[in-house]
C-alpha positions in Angstrom: -28.7 8.0 27.2 -29.9 4.8 25.2 -29.2 1.2 24.9 -27.4 -0.4 22.1 -26.3 -4.4 21.2 -23.4 -5.7 20.2 -25.0 -8.9 18.9 -28.6 -7.5 17.7 -28.8 -10.3 15.3 -29.2 -12.5 18.1 -32.9 -10.7 18.7 -33.6 -12.0 14.7 -33.4 -15.5 16.3 -35.8 -14.9 19.0 -39.6 -15.5 17.1 -37.8 -18.9 16.0 -36.3 -19.7 19.7 -39.6 -19.2 20.9 -41.7 -20.7 18.5 -39.7 -24.2 18.9 -40.0 -24.0 22.9 -43.9 -23.5 22.0 -44.2 -26.4 20.1 -42.2 -28.5 22.0 -44.5 -27.8 24.7 -47.5 -28.0 23.2 -48.6 -32.0 24.2 -48.1 -30.9 27.8 -50.4 -28.3 27.7 -53.1 -30.2 25.8 -52.8 -32.9 28.7 -53.4 -29.8 31.4 -56.4 -28.6 30.0 -58.2 -31.8 29.6 -56.8 -32.7 33.4 -58.8 -29.7 34.3 -58.3 -25.8 34.8 -56.0 -25.8 37.7 -53.3 -27.7 35.9 -53.7 -26.0 33.0 -53.2 -22.6 34.6 -49.8 -24.2 36.4 -48.9 -25.1 33.0 -49.6 -22.2 31.4 -47.5 -20.3 33.7 -44.4 -22.5 33.2 -44.8 -21.9 29.4 -45.0 -18.3 30.2 -41.8 -18.5 32.6 -39.2 -20.3 30.4 -40.1 -17.9 27.8 -39.4 -15.1 30.0 -35.7 -17.1 30.7 -35.6 -17.5 26.9 -36.1 -13.8 26.2 -33.4 -12.9 29.1 -30.8 -15.1 27.9 -31.1 -13.9 24.0 -31.2 -10.4 25.5 -27.4 -11.2 27.2 -26.3 -13.0 24.0 -27.4 -9.8 22.0 -24.6 -7.8 24.3 -26.6 -4.8 25.8 -24.8 -1.5 26.9 -25.7 2.2 28.0 -25.0 4.4 25.1 -24.5 7.6 27.2 -24.6 11.0 25.3 -21.3 12.8 24.4 -21.5 16.0 26.5 -17.9 18.0 25.8 -16.5 19.0 22.4 -13.0 18.7 21.7 -11.7 20.6 18.4 -8.0 20.8 16.8 -7.3 23.4 14.7 -4.6 22.9 12.3 -2.6 26.1 10.6 -0.8 25.9 7.3 2.7 27.8 8.2 4.1 27.2 4.3 5.7 29.8 2.3 2.1 29.8 -0.1 0.4 31.6 2.6 2.5 34.0 3.3 1.4 37.1 5.4 -2.3 35.4 5.9 -0.5 32.9 8.5 -1.1 35.8 11.0 -4.6 36.0 10.1 -4.8 32.3 10.6 -3.2 32.9 14.2 -5.6 35.6 15.1 -8.3 33.2 14.3 -6.9 30.9 16.5 -6.9 33.1 19.2 -10.6 34.4 18.8 -11.7 30.9 19.0 -9.9 30.0 21.9 -11.2 32.5 23.5 -15.0 32.3 22.3 -14.6 28.3 23.0 -17.1 26.7 26.1 -14.8 26.3 29.2 -15.6 22.7 29.0 -14.6 22.3 25.3 -11.3 21.0 24.4 -9.0 22.5 22.4 -5.4 22.6 20.4 -3.1 23.5 17.8 -1.5 21.7 15.2 1.2 23.5 12.5 2.2 21.9 9.3 4.3 22.8 6.1 6.9 20.1 4.9 5.4 18.1 8.1 3.1 18.4 10.7 3.9 19.3 14.2 1.7 19.1 17.6 1.9 23.4 18.8 -0.7 22.7 21.6 -1.8 19.1 22.8 -5.7 19.4 23.3 -6.6 20.4 26.7 -9.3 22.9 29.0 -6.7 25.4 29.4 -4.7 25.8 25.8 -2.0 28.7 25.6 -1.7 30.1 22.0 0.0 33.3 20.9 1.5 32.7 17.4 3.4 29.6 16.3 6.5 28.5 18.0 7.2 25.6 15.9 8.7 25.4 13.1 7.5 22.6 10.5 9.3 24.1 7.4 7.7 26.2 4.7 8.6 24.4 1.6 5.9 22.2 1.5 2.0 22.3 2.7 1.3 18.5 3.5 -2.7 19.0 4.3 -3.4 15.2 4.6 -0.2 14.6 7.1 -1.9 17.4 9.2 -5.1 15.8 9.4 -4.0 12.6 10.6 -1.9 13.9 13.4 -5.1 16.2 14.4 -7.6 12.9 14.1 -4.6 10.9 16.2 -4.9 13.7 19.0 -8.8 13.2 19.9 -9.9 11.6 23.3 -12.5 9.0 22.7 -15.4 10.4 24.9 -15.8 14.0 23.1 -17.7 15.2 19.8 -14.6 15.6 17.7 -13.8 18.8 15.3 -11.1 19.5 13.1 -10.8 23.0 11.8 -8.3 23.7 9.0 -6.6 27.1 8.3 -5.0 26.7 5.1 -5.1 28.1 1.1 -5.8 25.0 0.0 -2.5 23.9 -1.8 -1.5 20.4 -1.2 2.1 19.3 -1.6 1.6 15.6 -0.2 -1.6 14.6 -2.6 -3.6 12.4 0.3 -6.0 15.6 2.0 -8.9 14.0 -0.2 -8.2 10.6 1.6 -7.7 12.1 4.9 -10.5 14.0 5.3 -12.6 11.0 3.9 -11.3 9.0 6.7 -11.9 11.5 9.2 -15.4 11.9 8.2 -15.9 7.5 8.3 -15.0 7.9 12.1 -17.0 10.4 13.0 -15.1 13.5 13.2 -16.2 16.9 11.3 -13.9 18.8 9.1 -14.4 22.3 8.6 -12.0 24.7 6.6 -11.6 28.5 7.2 -9.6 29.7 3.6 -6.2 31.6 4.4 -5.2 34.4 1.8 -6.6 35.2 -1.3 -7.6 33.2 -4.2 -5.1 30.5 -5.9 -2.9 31.6 -8.7 -1.4 30.0 -11.6 0.3 26.7 -10.6 1.9 23.5 -11.5 2.7 20.6 -9.7 4.3 17.6 -10.5 2.5 14.4 -8.8 4.5 11.6 -9.5 7.7 10.2 -11.5 7.0 6.6 -12.1 10.1 4.6 -12.7 10.5 0.7 -13.0 11.8 -1.0 -9.9 14.5 -2.8 -11.8 16.6 -2.6 -14.8 19.8 -4.0 -15.8 22.8 -2.8 -17.3 22.5 -1.8 -21.1 19.0 -1.5 -20.9 16.5 1.6 -21.5 14.5 3.1 -18.6 11.1 4.5 -19.1 10.3 6.8 -17.3 6.7 8.6 -17.1 6.1 12.4 -15.0 2.6 13.0 -14.1 2.3 16.9 -13.8 -1.0 18.7 -13.3 -1.6 22.3 -14.0 -4.7 24.9 -13.6 -3.7 27.0 -16.5 -1.9 26.3 -20.0 2.1 26.6 -19.4 5.0 26.2 -21.0 8.0 24.5 -18.9 11.1 22.5 -19.1 11.4 19.4 -17.5 15.1 17.8 -16.0 15.6 14.1 -14.8 18.2 13.8 -12.4 19.5 10.6 -11.5 22.0 10.4 -8.8 22.6 14.1 -8.8 23.3 14.3 -12.2 21.1 15.8 -15.2 20.4 13.0 -17.7 17.4 14.2 -19.3 15.6 17.2 -20.1 12.5 18.4 -22.1 10.4 21.6 -22.9 6.8 20.7 -22.7 3.6 22.4 -23.3 1.3 21.9 -20.4 -2.2 22.0 -20.7 -4.8 22.4 -17.8 -5.4 19.2 -16.2 -3.0 16.0 -15.7 -0.3 15.6 -18.3 1.7 12.4 -18.5 5.2 12.9 -20.0 7.3 9.7 -21.0 10.9 9.7 -21.4 13.8 7.3 -21.5 17.1 6.8 -20.6 20.0 4.5 -19.9 19.7 2.0 -17.1 23.2 3.2 -16.2 25.6 1.6 -13.9 24.8 -1.2 -11.6 23.4 -0.6 -8.6 20.5 1.8 -6.8 19.8 4.9 -7.7 17.9 7.9 -7.3 15.5 9.8 -9.8 14.4 13.1 -9.8 11.9 15.0 -12.0 11.9 18.9 -11.5 9.6 21.3 -13.7 10.5 25.2 -14.1 8.1 27.2 -15.9 9.2 29.3 -18.7 7.2 32.2 -17.0 7.6 32.5 -13.2 4.4 34.3 -12.9 2.6 31.1 -14.3 3.8 29.2 -11.4 3.3 31.3 -8.7 4.1 28.0 -5.7 7.3 26.6 -6.9 7.6 24.0 -3.8 5.6 21.2 -5.2 7.7 21.2 -8.9 9.9 17.7 -7.6 9.0 14.1 -7.3 11.6 11.3 -7.2 11.9 7.7 -7.6 14.9 4.6 -6.8 15.4 2.1 -9.3 18.1 -1.0 -8.4 20.1 -1.5 -11.6 21.6 -5.0 -11.7 24.9 -6.2 -13.9 24.7 -8.3 -17.4 23.0 -11.3 -17.6 25.4 -14.3 -16.0 24.8 -17.6 -17.9 26.4 -20.7 -16.5 26.9 -23.6 -18.9 27.5 -27.1 -17.4 29.0 -30.0 -19.7 31.7 -32.7 -18.8 33.3 -31.7 -22.3 34.1 -27.9 -22.2 34.9 -28.2 -25.9 31.4 -28.9 -26.7 30.7 -25.9 -25.3 32.5 -23.8 -27.7 29.5 -23.0 -30.2 27.0 -22.5 -27.3 29.2 -19.6 -25.7 29.7 -17.9 -28.7 26.2 -17.6 -29.5 25.4 -16.2 -26.2 28.0 -14.0 -25.7 27.2 -12.5 -29.5 23.3 -12.0 -28.3 24.5 -8.9 -26.4 26.1 -8.0 -23.0 26.3 -11.8 -21.6 28.7 -13.0 -18.6 29.1 -16.8 -19.6 30.9 -18.8 -17.2 31.7 -22.7 -17.9 32.4 -25.5 -15.6 32.4 -29.3 -15.4 29.7 -30.9 -13.2 32.4 -31.3 -10.2 32.4 -27.5 -10.0 29.0 -26.4 -9.9 27.9 -23.9 -7.2 27.0 -25.3 -4.2 24.0 -23.7 -2.2 21.5 -21.7 -3.0 22.7 -18.4 -2.9 25.6 -19.8 -5.3 22.9 -20.7 -8.0 20.9 -17.1 -7.5 23.8 -15.3 -9.4 23.1 -16.9 -12.2 19.8 -15.9 -14.6 20.2 -18.9 -16.3 21.9 -22.7 -16.6 22.7 -24.5 -19.3 22.8 -28.4 -18.8 24.9 -29.7 -22.3 25.1 -33.3 -22.2 24.9 -34.2 -18.5 24.5 -37.3 -17.3 22.2 -37.3 -13.7 24.4 -39.3 -11.6 27.6 -37.0 -12.2 25.3 -33.8 -10.5 23.9 -35.6 -7.8 20.6 -35.6 -5.8 21.5 -32.8 -4.0 22.7 -30.5 -7.0 19.6 -32.0 -8.4 17.0 -30.5 -5.6 19.3 -27.1 -5.7 18.5 -26.5 -9.3 14.8 -27.6 -9.1 14.5 -24.8 -6.3 16.6 -22.2 -8.0 13.7 -22.7 -11.1 10.5 -23.2 -9.0 11.7 -20.7 -6.3 14.1 -18.3 -7.6 12.7 -17.9 -11.2 16.2 -18.8 -12.9 16.0 -20.4 -16.4 16.7 -23.9 -17.0 18.2 -25.4 -20.4 18.8 -28.8 -21.1 20.9 -29.3 -24.6 20.7 -32.8 -25.7 23.1 -35.5 -26.2 24.0 -39.2 -25.7 23.9 -38.8 -21.7 21.1 -36.2 -21.8 17.0 -36.4 -21.1 16.2 -40.1 -20.4 19.4 -41.8 -21.4 21.0 -39.3 -18.8 19.1 -40.4 -16.4 16.6 -37.9 -15.0 13.8 -39.9 -15.4 11.8 -39.2 -12.2 14.6 -36.7 -10.6 14.2 -33.3 -9.5 15.8 -31.8 -12.7 12.8 -33.4 -14.5 10.0 -32.0 -12.4 11.9 -28.4 -12.9 11.5 -28.7 -16.8 8.6 -28.6 -19.3 8.9 -32.2 -20.7 8.8 -35.9 -19.2 12.5 -38.1 -20.0 10.1 -41.3 -20.7 8.3 -42.2 -23.7 4.6 -43.0 -22.7 3.2 -46.4 -24.0 1.0 -45.9 -27.2 -2.9 -45.7 -26.3 -4.9 -47.1 -28.8 -8.1 -45.3 -29.5 -10.8 -46.9 -30.6 
């Protein structure tokens, strides 16, 4: 048993507080000393009494509380049930049975099973019953990190906590080290009981990196991160929405390998990509459950441009140039037919104002254009003419604020 403080820094302030109290009381002490021994003793008593009150006040502000030693123990055993463990799973079950029989009567114990997912086999308690795994966490994977986090969440607060991981060490979740480090920071001890023999040749797809967005007609750059514990030849396949769109034979080196590919973005919509790796020699990859990774990408249609002009004939050359630049959809309207509402403006990637006077747009439309550019990231191009820029009345308008130039010519300033 001991004493701890929630705000121990208050004790650092105590000498300053006592020194200030002594300084403020010093004139009274001097007068009492001149008055004789009786007044001097009474004043010393008052100072000591005030010091005691200040010390008690600081002690209260520091937040004292009793720390009781933790007597009971709690242990969670996490058993790997994935296919890579194989017959060694029964070895792990036997280890758990023997550990439960040998534990102290006051110790809490529980069991977690994991494979593709982590499941509670037996919640922590004083009388756990375990003979063999009764849950089915799936064998096509080994999510060690998920199992460690689940085990850590099962512990009571008032116990010494320990996790025993029974596994062959093949982690298909990729976050086991981070999960173990987090448990250690929380004061949970993590021990490992290895199952099975030493790991054989293995390749693993760590990640498939795909840009979140693309447009129809563009090329999408893909990167596949693969780790191997031995040099291996393999074939990499890329599927999009269940259909193969690329493949490549690769020579993997021991360690991390980064493979870059490029494919057409495909049609507009949300697409699901999957990378899968097949070793040329199956003996060089004894565990294939970690040979896949996935990602998604949103593909938008071709850029849509809005051209606004009071005279449609004046836009013919501009529209022809835009359409000849690539797959660009162009819509031409007069100022009276511009879209209304931010949702309508958001359908366009850029807006061209071709010799459009400000009054023909109106204040509300110009405010929407400013928001479309500033908050929505839309493009705005103003094409000059007799009714554009300053002559068009844009000075001080929301459209002027959306453009990187000012409509008015500033007065010339002479420099001495």
